[in-house]
C-alpha positions in Angstrom: -24.3 -16.7 0.0 -21.4 -14.4 -0.5 -18.6 -14.6 2.2 -15.8 -12.2 3.1 -13.0 -13.7 5.1 -10.4 -12.1 7.4 -7.3 -14.0 8.5 -5.2 -12.4 11.2 -2.8 -15.2 12.2 0.3 -16.5 10.6 0.3 -19.7 8.5 2.3 -22.0 10.8 1.8 -20.6 14.3 -2.0 -20.9 14.7 -4.7 -22.9 13.0 -6.6 -19.8 11.9 -5.2 -19.8 8.3 -5.9 -23.6 7.9 -9.4 -23.1 9.3 -10.1 -20.2 7.0 -8.8 -22.1 4.0 -10.9 -25.2 4.8 -13.9 -23.0 5.4 -13.4 -21.4 2.0 -13.1 -24.7 0.3 -16.2 -26.1 2.0 -18.2 -22.9 1.2 -17.2 -23.0 -2.5 -18.0 -26.7 -2.6 -21.5 -25.9 -1.5 -21.9 -23.3 -4.2 -21.2 -20.2 -2.1 -19.0 -17.3 -3.2 -15.9 -16.1 -1.5 -15.8 -12.3 -2.3 -12.4 -11.5 -0.7 -9.9 -12.8 1.8 -8.3 -10.0 3.7 -5.0 -10.8 5.5 -4.4 -8.6 8.6 -1.9 -8.4 11.5 0.3 -11.6 11.4 -2.0 -13.0 8.8 0.0 -11.1 6.1 2.6 -13.8 6.5 0.3 -16.1 4.5 1.2 -14.0 1.4 4.9 -14.1 1.1 6.7 -16.2 -1.5 9.6 -16.3 0.9 7.9 -19.2 2.8 9.5 -22.6 2.1 8.0 -25.3 4.3 9.6 -28.8 4.5 8.7 -31.1 1.6 6.4 -33.2 3.8 4.5 -30.2 5.2 1.6 -28.3 3.7 2.4 -25.2 1.7 -0.2 -22.7 3.1 0.8 -19.9 0.8 0.6 -22.0 -2.3 -2.8 -23.4 -1.2 -4.2 -19.8 -1.0 -2.7 -18.9 -4.4 -4.2 -21.9 -6.1 -7.6 -21.4 -4.5 -7.6 -17.8 -5.7 -6.7 -18.7 -9.2 -9.2 -21.5 -9.5 -12.1 -19.5 -8.1 -11.2 -15.8 -8.9 -10.9 -14.9 -5.2 -9.4 -11.5 -4.3 -6.5 -12.0 -1.8 -5.8 -8.7 -0.2 -2.9 -8.0 2.2 -3.1 -5.1 4.6 -0.5 -2.6 3.6 0.4 -1.3 7.1 0.7 -4.8 8.5 2.7 -6.0 5.5 5.2 -3.0 5.7 5.8 -3.8 9.4 6.8 -7.3 8.5 8.9 -6.5 5.5 6.4 -7.7 3.0 6.1 -5.8 -0.3 5.0 -6.3 -3.9 8.3 -7.9 -4.7 7.9 -10.8 -2.3 4.2 -11.5 -2.6 3.1 -14.9 -3.8 0.9 -15.1 -7.0 -2.7 -14.0 -6.5 -2.0 -11.7 -3.6 -2.2 -7.9 -3.7 -1.4 -5.2 -1.2 -4.1 -2.6 -0.3 -5.6 -0.8 2.7 -8.2 -1.4 5.3 -10.9 0.1 3.1 -10.9 -3.3 1.3 -11.8 -5.0 4.6 -14.6 -2.5 5.2 -15.9 -2.9 1.6 -15.9 -6.7 2.0 -17.9 -6.4 5.2 -20.5 -4.3 3.3 -20.6 -6.3 0.1 -20.6 -9.8 1.6 -23.5 -11.4 3.3 -21.2 -12.6 6.1 -17.7 -11.6 7.1 -15.9 -14.6 8.7 -13.0 -13.8 11.0 -10.2 -16.3 11.7 -7.7 -15.5 14.4 -7.6 -12.9 17.2 
């Protein structure tokens, strides 16, 4: 099965990002495909290399980058939401790219299921 994922909450304020990541890992482990992860609203905060969690905490941004690299997953950050939060190409973590809502729509069309994490 091919999944699209939308994350609309920040990495350390809600469990949505962790749940989305764990879902993606589990789906990949079962042989499914993650077509795209689209970060929307506060979810765009999952994409910034400016995040520096304490050494004993999980690094949510790095986890997404590694997952994308290992499984060729398209990590898309909503341009409008990113601009509102001061996120641009210069401060994106590896594996992320900025694009528009059309990428979310396309994911909803191309994937068998679009999973939504967050409000």
